N, C-alpha and C positions, 0 to 999 in steps of 0.2 A: 559840562566839565571838560577841561582841557586835557587832551591825550598827550602824554609825554612823547617827545619827539623820537625817542629810541624804541618805543614799543612796537611799531610796525616792523622794524628791522629785526627785532628780537623774535617776534612771532614767525617771521619768514624763515629765520635760521632754525627754528624749532620744528617747522612743518614736516621735514622728513622723519624726524623721530616720533612726532605725534602720529603720523600716518602708519609708521611701523608698529606702534603700540596698539593701534586700533585694528590693524590687519589681522586676519585669522592666522594663528600660529600652528605650525605642524604639531600633530598629536605626539605625545611622548611614546616611545617604543613600548609596545605592550609586553608585559612580563610573560615568559614562557609558562604555559599552564603546567602544573605538576601532574605527572602521570597518576592514573587511578591504580593504586596498588592493592591487590587482594590481601585479605587477612593472613593468608598462609605464607606470604612472601615478606622477607625483611629487605628493606632498601636503605642503602647508604648513598646519599646523593652528593654529587659535586666534591668527591674526594680528589684532592690535588695529588697527582701522580708524577708531576714534573714541572720544572721551571725553565722557561726560555726567555730570551731578550724581548720577545714579542708578547708573550702571554703566559699565564699559568695554564697548565694542562689538567683537565678534570675528567673523571670517570664516575659513572653511577654503577654501583654493584648491587645486584639483586640475587637473593638466594632463599631457599626454603627455610622457614623458621625452625623446623624440627631438628633437634640435635641428632647426631649419629656419626657414621664414618665420614671421612673427607669425601667431598663430591668432585666430579669432573668439572672443569672450568672452561669457559669460552670467552674470548675477547671479541666483542662485536663492534664492527666499524661501519659507520653510516656512509652513504654516497652523497652525490652533489657535484659531480664533475671536477672534484678536487678544489673547487672554488667557492662552494656554498654548502648549506646543510648544517645540521647539528645533531648531537647525540639524542636529543629528545625525540627526533623523528623516528628513531628506532626503538623507543621505549616499549611499544607493544610487543615487538619481537623479543626484546630482552626479558620482559615479564613472562611472556609465553614459554620461553625456553626454561626460565627458572622454575616455573610451575611443573616442568617435566623432570626436575631433579638436578639442575645444574647451578653452579655459581657463574653468573654472567656479568662481565665487566663491559659496560656500554661506554665507549670512549669518544672523546673529542680529540681533534688534532689541528695543527695549524693549516689553514686554507691558503690557496694561492695568492689572494690579495694581501695576506699577512707575511707569508714566507714561501719562497719557491722550493721546488724539488731540490734536495731530497727531504725537506723538513717533515712532511707528513709521514714518510716512511720511517724516519727516525723516531717520531712520536709513537707510532704504533708498535715499533720494536721495543721502545721503552715501556709501553703499557704492558706488554707480555712479561717483561722482566719484573715490573712492579707487582703484578699478580703473583708471579712465582715467588718473589721475596716475601710477600704478605699472605701466602697461601694459608698458613695456620690461622691468621686473623680472620680470614674470610671463610674458613671451613672448607677449603679446597685442597685437592691433591695436586701438589706441584709437578707431579710426573704425568698428569692427565690434563693438559691444557690444549684446547683447540682454538680455531679462529673462524669467524664467519663475517662476511661483508657483502654489501650490495653495490653494484655499479662501480663508481670510483673506489668505494670501500672494498669491493670484490677484488679489484686490482691490487689494493694495498695489502690485503690478507694473502694474495698470491705471492707477493714479495716476502711476507712473513714466512710462508711455507717454503719458499725456494732459496731465500738469501738471509737466514738468521744470523750469520756470522760475518757478513760483509762489513768491513770497517767503516765504509762511507755511510752506512745506515745506523751506526752506533753513536749514541750521544747520551749525555746525562749520567746519572749515577748507576752503580752496580753493573758496570760493563763486563765484569767477570761472571755475571749470572747469565745462564743460557736463555736465549730468546726463541728457542726452537719450539714449534707447536707440533702436536702429534697428528692432528687431522685438521683439514681446512674445507670450508664451504665457500665457493665463489658463486655469487648470484649475479649473473649478467655483467661480469667484470672483464675487461680486456686483458689478456695475458701477453698480447703483442701490441705495442704502440707504434710499430713501424710496418704494418701490413700495407699492401698497395692501396687498398681502399682508404685506410687512415691517412696515408701520405697525400692522396688525392684531396681529401677533405682539409688537411692542414694547408695545402697550397691554395685551395679555394677560399677558405675562411681567414687565412693569415692571422692577424693579431686578435681576431674574434674567436679563434679555435680554443677549445679547452686545453689542448696540448700547450699552446703558447702561454695561456693564462696561468698554467701551473708550472711548466718547465722554465718559462721565461725567455725562450729563444724559438725562433722559427725553425721548422724542421730542417730546411736546407742549410741553415747556418750551423746546426749542431745535431746531425743525424745520430752521432754516437751517443748523445744523451738520451734520445728516445729508445735506442737499443738498451742502454744501461738501465733505464727505468722500466724495462719489460720483464715481468716475472719469468717468461719462458727462457730468457737468457741464462737463468741460473738453475733451471730444472736439472736434477741429478738423481742418481739412485738413492741418495739420502733424503730426498724430498718426501714428506709424509703423504698419505692418501689424500686425494682431493675429489670432492663432489662438486660438479658443475650443475647449477640450478638456474633454469631460465624459462621464460614464457615461450609458447610456440610462435607468438607474433613478435618476438624480440631476438630474431637472428640466432637461432640455436647453432647454426653452422660456425659461429664465432668460436665455439669450444672444440671444434674438430682438430685443428692443428695442435693445440696444447695437449689434448687427450692422447693424440697419436704419439707425441713426444714422450709423455709420461709412460705410456704403455711400452714404448721401445726401451725405456729404462727399467722396466719391471715395477713401476710404482702403481699401486691400485688406484683406479679412477673410474668414475661413472658419471652419467648425466641423467638428470631428471628434468623432463620437459612438462611444464604446466599448460594444459589445454587452454587455448584462447587467451593466454596471459600476455600482456604488453609490458614494456619496461616499467619497473616500479610496481608491478602487480602485487608484490609481496606486502604492500601496505593496505591492501583492500581484500574484502571478502569476494569469492571464497578462497582466493589464492593464499592469503596469509596463513590460514590454518594448514593448507596443503604444504606450504613451505616449512612450517614448524614440524609437521609430521616427518617430512623428508629429512630435515636436519637431525631430528632426534633419532630416527632410524639409523642414519649414517654414523652419528656419534656413538650410538650404542655399540656399533661394531668395532670402534677404534678407541673410544675413551672410557667405556664402562666395562 
């Protein structure tokens, strides 16, 4: 049989597409596993609490099923260096605190690759206002709202505690609603982004530093932004009580200067150090339960 003269050229032109079709394709991104929710807890997942040009902002709200008086609430903020992580990572903490009698809003926020500072701060501020506006819907007491965050999330809740009225951190709806929280738990979160050690690391790591990836500028090009993004800059006598929670192997001295500043202002503060705990130990046994107990004890003093 005579082969048409155009066939070899046609096959040659199709070769790259045929090879691509036969090559192994990357697996589709796995869906995030749903948290295991105890029968005693009601969960409303992926509630949209805000809209931004980059993405919808969502939160998961966990609360006890039993009816009764309005409960204290907590806005929970995950970590990840401001550039990664998700709310699902903190679901066990949210559920654990809800089991202790709280309404817990586990929130997501815009990360560094999507939007630079102060986007994440604005989102967390908006989350507090959303919970306060919808307190009746969630069975929460709008006058008893606290905040809890770990690592970068600890930094963000530090700003919630210290700067709830800063206009640069306000965006979205209900700007007339207060974003003030009554008590805050900071787990291994930096309250100062411009310490000597931090600056040394920024200069060494340059564009690879978390500071650059989130703020969008090298420290030496914009030192004022790093100061502006530091919670300690806004500490005042009006700042609510703050608990600092950290592992003994996770630089507990990080909290010394912020605690000294708060004490000088007459703001109640304390530190709980978890024996042998490293950064992120709050996600593992036995430290996770220890964290929950410490947070519950602290909130009972100021939210209940």
